[in-house]
PLY file of the C-alpha trace (Angstrom):
ply
format ascii 1.0
element vertex 220
property float x
property float y
property float z
element edge 219
property int vertex1
property int vertex2
end_header
-52.53 -6.83 8.73
-53.60 -7.15 5.08
-51.18 -5.34 2.78
-53.19 -3.28 0.38
-50.59 -1.11 -1.38
-46.84 -1.91 -1.65
-44.42 0.70 -3.03
-40.86 -0.75 -3.69
-38.00 1.49 -4.51
-40.04 4.08 -6.49
-38.25 6.94 -8.12
-39.85 9.33 -10.59
-38.86 12.40 -12.67
-41.06 14.42 -15.04
-40.24 14.47 -18.77
-37.12 16.71 -19.66
-36.27 17.11 -15.91
-33.15 15.60 -14.40
-34.12 16.16 -10.81
-36.34 13.32 -9.27
-39.55 14.30 -7.67
-39.67 10.99 -5.88
-36.47 9.21 -4.91
-36.41 5.61 -3.82
-39.80 5.64 -2.00
-40.58 2.43 -0.06
-44.05 2.25 1.51
-46.68 -0.26 2.61
-50.25 0.79 3.20
-52.50 -1.79 5.06
-56.13 -2.28 4.66
-57.92 0.08 6.99
-55.13 2.68 7.33
-55.80 6.37 7.37
-52.51 7.71 5.90
-51.59 11.35 5.75
-49.03 12.34 3.05
-47.56 15.71 4.25
-45.01 18.01 2.90
-44.36 21.48 1.56
-45.45 22.59 -1.97
-43.20 20.89 -4.52
-42.26 17.98 -2.07
-44.09 15.45 -4.37
-47.24 14.74 -2.48
-49.59 14.77 -5.34
-47.15 13.04 -7.55
-46.85 10.26 -5.09
-50.70 10.03 -4.61
-51.34 9.88 -8.30
-49.08 6.83 -8.58
-51.70 4.85 -6.71
-54.37 5.35 -9.35
-53.53 3.80 -12.71
-55.41 6.48 -14.65
-53.62 9.25 -12.86
-50.07 7.95 -13.22
-48.02 10.92 -14.49
-45.86 10.74 -17.56
-42.13 10.54 -16.93
-39.27 8.47 -15.99
-40.40 5.96 -13.38
-38.53 3.18 -11.64
-39.75 0.80 -9.06
-42.83 -1.25 -8.48
-46.34 -0.58 -7.21
-48.88 -3.30 -6.34
-52.44 -2.74 -5.40
-54.03 -5.60 -3.39
-51.34 -7.89 -4.80
-51.68 -6.89 -8.45
-49.12 -4.70 -10.28
-50.84 -1.43 -10.87
-50.25 -1.47 -14.55
-52.07 -4.91 -14.79
-55.36 -3.53 -13.29
-58.19 -3.45 -15.63
-60.38 -0.27 -15.86
-63.09 -2.13 -13.90
-60.67 -3.40 -11.31
-59.10 0.01 -10.88
-62.60 1.75 -10.61
-63.79 -0.77 -7.91
-60.52 -0.75 -5.95
-59.22 2.82 -6.00
-61.35 5.86 -5.79
-60.06 9.47 -6.16
-61.41 12.88 -4.86
-59.83 15.98 -6.45
-58.66 19.18 -4.74
-61.23 21.36 -6.49
-64.87 20.26 -5.90
-66.04 21.71 -9.23
-64.03 19.51 -11.55
-65.36 16.09 -10.55
-69.17 16.02 -11.09
-70.37 14.98 -14.53
-74.16 15.03 -14.12
-76.59 17.84 -13.24
-78.38 16.29 -10.26
-77.00 14.71 -7.11
-78.93 11.43 -7.56
-77.76 11.12 -11.12
-74.19 11.72 -10.11
-74.33 8.75 -7.58
-76.03 6.49 -10.12
-73.56 7.34 -12.96
-70.63 5.17 -11.71
-72.87 2.17 -11.04
-74.45 2.53 -14.52
-70.95 2.49 -15.99
-70.15 -0.89 -14.46
-73.51 -2.42 -15.48
-75.25 -2.53 -12.01
-78.93 -3.48 -12.17
-81.41 -0.70 -11.47
-82.54 -2.17 -8.15
-78.95 -2.48 -6.90
-78.44 1.10 -7.87
-81.45 2.23 -6.04
-80.32 0.26 -2.95
-76.87 1.57 -2.80
-77.91 5.17 -3.26
-80.35 4.80 -0.46
-77.98 3.16 1.93
-75.11 5.49 1.15
-77.13 8.80 1.11
-78.48 7.91 4.55
-74.91 7.14 5.82
-73.58 10.49 4.71
-76.71 12.58 5.26
-77.35 13.32 1.70
-80.83 11.85 1.60
-82.46 15.23 1.62
-80.27 16.39 -1.25
-80.74 13.78 -3.89
-82.93 15.72 -6.13
-80.95 18.99 -5.82
-78.97 20.45 -8.81
-75.33 20.01 -8.55
-74.79 23.81 -9.34
-76.95 24.62 -6.22
-74.64 22.94 -3.78
-72.09 24.76 -1.64
-68.48 23.75 -1.76
-68.76 21.51 1.26
-71.89 19.72 0.01
-70.25 19.30 -3.34
-67.21 17.66 -2.03
-69.39 15.30 -0.05
-71.24 14.38 -3.24
-67.79 13.81 -4.86
-66.92 11.46 -2.01
-70.28 9.67 -2.29
-69.80 9.10 -6.09
-66.56 7.33 -5.19
-67.81 5.49 -2.18
-70.87 4.17 -4.13
-68.48 1.71 -6.01
-67.31 0.36 -2.58
-63.55 0.68 -3.24
-60.94 -0.62 -0.84
-58.89 2.55 -1.09
-59.73 6.36 -1.45
-57.35 8.88 -2.50
-57.74 12.49 -1.68
-55.61 15.38 -2.81
-55.99 18.29 -0.35
-59.75 17.95 -0.44
-60.45 20.63 2.01
-58.11 23.30 0.72
-60.97 25.28 -0.87
-63.36 24.89 2.06
-63.75 27.14 5.09
-62.26 25.79 8.37
-65.45 24.47 9.87
-66.76 22.89 6.70
-63.32 21.38 6.16
-63.26 19.68 9.67
-66.79 18.41 9.12
-65.62 16.75 5.86
-62.56 15.20 7.56
-64.80 13.86 10.27
-66.88 12.20 7.64
-63.62 10.64 6.22
-62.71 9.40 9.61
-66.15 7.72 9.92
-65.87 6.08 6.54
-62.53 4.72 7.59
-63.67 3.48 10.93
-67.24 2.22 10.16
-66.77 0.99 6.60
-63.19 -0.27 6.88
-62.12 1.71 3.77
-58.50 2.82 3.54
-57.89 6.59 3.33
-54.80 8.26 1.79
-54.82 11.95 1.85
-52.43 14.76 1.03
-52.40 17.89 3.17
-50.06 20.68 4.10
-52.00 21.91 7.08
-51.10 19.22 9.64
-53.25 20.66 12.50
-56.54 19.85 10.59
-55.95 16.17 10.03
-53.10 14.69 12.17
-55.43 13.75 15.02
-57.60 11.58 12.66
-54.74 9.73 10.85
-53.22 6.63 12.26
-50.03 7.13 10.09
-48.14 9.92 8.49
-45.28 10.24 6.08
-43.54 13.49 5.40
-41.88 14.25 2.04
-39.26 16.73 1.56
-38.48 18.73 -1.60
-35.63 17.14 -3.54
-32.64 19.43 -4.17
0 1
1 2
2 3
3 4
4 5
5 6
6 7
7 8
8 9
9 10
10 11
11 12
12 13
13 14
14 15
15 16
16 17
17 18
18 19
19 20
20 21
21 22
22 23
23 24
24 25
25 26
26 27
27 28
28 29
29 30
30 31
31 32
32 33
33 34
34 35
35 36
36 37
37 38
38 39
39 40
40 41
41 42
42 43
43 44
44 45
45 46
46 47
47 48
48 49
49 50
50 51
51 52
52 53
53 54
54 55
55 56
56 57
57 58
58 59
59 60
60 61
61 62
62 63
63 64
64 65
65 66
66 67
67 68
68 69
69 70
70 71
71 72
72 73
73 74
74 75
75 76
76 77
77 78
78 79
79 80
80 81
81 82
82 83
83 84
84 85
85 86
86 87
87 88
88 89
89 90
90 91
91 92
92 93
93 94
94 95
95 96
96 97
97 98
98 99
99 100
100 101
101 102
102 103
103 104
104 105
105 106
106 107
107 108
108 109
109 110
110 111
111 112
112 113
113 114
114 115
115 116
116 117
117 118
118 119
119 120
120 121
121 122
122 123
123 124
124 125
125 126
126 127
127 128
128 129
129 130
130 131
131 132
132 133
133 134
134 135
135 136
136 137
137 138
138 139
139 140
140 141
141 142
142 143
143 144
144 145
145 146
146 147
147 148
148 149
149 150
150 151
151 152
152 153
153 154
154 155
155 156
156 157
157 158
158 159
159 160
160 161
161 162
162 163
163 164
164 165
165 166
166 167
167 168
168 169
169 170
170 171
171 172
172 173
173 174
174 175
175 176
176 177
177 178
178 179
179 180
180 181
181 182
182 183
183 184
184 185
185 186
186 187
187 188
188 189
189 190
190 191
191 192
192 193
193 194
194 195
195 196
196 197
197 198
198 199
199 200
200 201
201 202
202 203
203 204
204 205
205 206
206 207
207 208
208 209
209 210
210 211
211 212
212 213
213 214
214 215
215 216
216 217
217 218
218 219
């Protein structure tokens, strides 16, 4: 198994707080894993997840080491980080930056200097895979929460990352739409070989799809 993420003796406390949110975490995530990070509110799920994305690393007192695909996370360039680790937020409304679906998918590729024919090809392939081909010309503000979260996922997938992080991505969706979204994630992991790391507190909705789970407990 190819080791994608290595966490060695990670401890973390937020500024001006003595209590550690994370205490001596050791974890290996392999390429192709579907990992569920579970735990009650305040257990450190989001804090741990954010440590896997350089741009989201929280400020505070951190000890330990994290490598992504063999590179220390602090040494990743912005381009490496964007093309290796994708992130989907909890609130579907906060992620989009463009007004139309097709522009939202093109935007990340334009940022890394992709030629226009490659942008068009990737959008066509991915929209067909995710069933978004009929929505490409729709306005972002016309989408339902479930559709919007699918577009958010697509805007991350378009860069073909090795790892996608999701912070309780279904918490604002109704149960049926949430399950459909999780099924899409499972298909992404199985058919595209992309590693999924997801936080969730409702284990029943996701435990059957994940091949691994870690449970965090609130530090006292």
